[in-house]
C-alpha positions as CSV (number, residue, x, y, z in Angstrom):
1,M,0.0,0.0,0.0
2,K,1.5,3.3,-1.1
3,K,1.1,6.4,1.1
4,H,2.0,10.0,0.5
5,A,4.4,11.1,3.2
6,A,3.0,13.0,6.2
7,P,5.2,15.7,7.8
8,S,7.1,14.7,10.9
9,M,6.9,16.8,14.1
10,N,10.8,16.9,14.1
11,R,11.5,19.5,11.5
12,P,14.6,21.4,10.5
13,K,14.8,25.0,11.3
14,G,12.9,27.3,8.8
15,G,15.9,29.6,8.6
16,E,18.1,27.1,6.8
17,S,19.1,28.0,3.3
18,E,20.9,26.5,0.4
19,K,23.8,28.2,-1.4
20,I,23.6,28.6,-5.2
21,T,26.1,29.9,-7.7
22,I,25.1,32.0,-10.7
23,N,27.2,33.4,-13.5
24,L,26.7,37.0,-14.5
25,G,28.3,39.0,-17.2
26,P,30.5,41.9,-16.2
27,V,27.9,44.6,-17.2
28,D,25.2,43.0,-15.1
29,L,27.5,42.6,-12.2
30,G,28.7,46.2,-12.5
31,Q,25.1,47.4,-12.5
32,I,24.5,45.4,-9.3
33,D,27.5,46.9,-7.7
34,L,26.4,50.4,-8.7
35,L,23.0,49.9,-7.0
36,V,24.7,48.6,-3.9
37,E,27.1,51.6,-3.9
38,E,24.1,54.0,-4.3
39,G,22.4,52.4,-1.3
40,F,19.5,50.7,-3.0
41,Y,20.7,47.3,-1.6
42,S,23.0,46.4,1.3
43,N,25.0,44.0,-0.9
44,R,24.9,41.8,-4.0
45,T,23.0,39.0,-2.3
46,D,20.3,41.4,-1.1
47,L,19.6,42.5,-4.7
48,I,19.6,38.9,-6.0
49,R,17.3,37.7,-3.2
50,T,14.9,40.6,-3.8
51,A,14.9,40.0,-7.5
52,I,14.1,36.3,-7.0
53,R,11.3,37.0,-4.5
54,N,9.8,39.5,-6.9
55,Q,9.7,36.9,-9.6
56,L,8.3,34.3,-7.3
57,A,5.6,36.7,-6.2
58,L,4.8,37.4,-9.9
59,H,4.3,33.6,-10.5
60,A,2.7,32.8,-7.1
61,R,-0.6,31.7,-8.5
62,V,1.0,29.2,-10.9
63,V,3.1,27.8,-8.1
64,R,0.1,27.4,-5.8
65,E,-2.0,25.7,-8.5
66,T,0.9,23.4,-9.4
67,V,1.6,22.4,-5.8
68,T,-2.1,21.5,-5.4
69,R,-2.3,19.6,-8.8
70,R,0.9,17.6,-8.1
71,A,0.0,17.0,-4.4
72,L,3.3,18.5,-3.2
73,V,4.1,19.2,0.4
74,L,5.0,22.9,0.6
75,G,7.7,23.8,3.1
76,L,9.8,21.5,5.3
77,Q,9.3,17.8,5.7
78,H,11.6,15.8,8.0
79,F,11.6,12.0,8.4
80,S,13.1,10.6,11.6
81,R,14.2,7.0,12.1
82,Q,11.1,6.6,14.3
83,D,8.9,7.9,11.4
84,L,10.3,5.4,9.0
85,E,10.2,2.5,11.5
86,A,6.5,3.2,12.0
87,V,5.9,3.2,8.2
88,R,7.7,-0.2,8.0
89,A,5.8,-1.6,11.0
90,A,2.5,-0.6,9.2
91,H,3.7,-2.4,6.0
92,Q,3.4,0.9,4.1
93,R,5.8,2.7,1.7
94,L,6.2,6.5,1.2
95,T,6.0,8.6,-1.8
96,I,7.9,11.8,-0.8
97,Q,6.9,14.9,-2.9
98,V,8.1,18.2,-1.5
99,L,8.5,21.7,-2.7
100,G,11.0,23.1,-0.3
101,L,13.2,21.0,2.0
102,A,12.9,17.2,2.5
103,S,15.3,15.7,5.0
104,I,16.0,12.3,6.4
105,A,17.6,12.0,9.8
106,G,21.2,11.0,10.0
107,D,20.5,7.9,12.0
108,V,18.4,6.4,9.2
109,S,20.1,3.4,7.6
110,P,20.2,2.8,3.9
111,E,18.3,-0.4,4.5
112,L,15.5,1.3,6.4
113,A,15.2,4.0,3.7
114,L,15.0,1.4,0.9
115,A,12.4,-0.6,2.8
116,T,10.1,2.4,3.4
117,I,10.6,4.9,0.6
118,D,9.2,4.2,-2.9
119,S,10.2,7.5,-4.5
120,V,11.5,11.0,-3.8
121,V,10.6,14.1,-5.7
122,V,12.0,17.3,-4.2
123,L,11.9,20.7,-5.8
124,G,14.3,22.5,-3.6
125,A,16.7,20.7,-1.3
126,F,17.0,17.1,-0.2
127,H,19.1,16.4,2.9
128,A,20.1,12.9,3.8
129,S,23.3,11.0,4.5
130,A,25.5,10.1,1.6
131,A,24.7,6.4,2.2
132,V,21.0,7.0,2.1
133,K,21.2,9.2,-1.0
134,T,23.2,6.5,-2.7
135,A,20.8,3.8,-1.7
136,L,17.8,5.8,-3.0
137,A,19.5,7.1,-6.1
138,G,17.3,5.1,-8.5
139,R,14.2,6.4,-6.7
140,I,15.1,10.1,-6.6
141,R,13.5,12.1,-9.5
């Protein structure tokens, strides 16, 4: 019996963030530096975050509709060893679908992950031990 994953009560902190790298041309970068020097933004990162948030706000309706249509969990979803042991005891398997951050506790063995997780779809960040990620590699989309 397949089951969509329910959020655990043990969640990572909401302030966690992922680092990304972008490549910009020298003219774009120079314009950003000019706006920072003129006091419009405190630094380059402030401008980039603001630009990203503005674009996300522009497309918020599409994001909401897609989250609903695809039955994605929006936000943070954490799976503890106890969560996965309960899934295994109930003879169920999880389909993890998250827009945000999905994490699997560090004490979860690759064997437990394989026994309880059918698939993982994460739009955002997926945190798990290297061994669990390797074990689930064929199930991560």
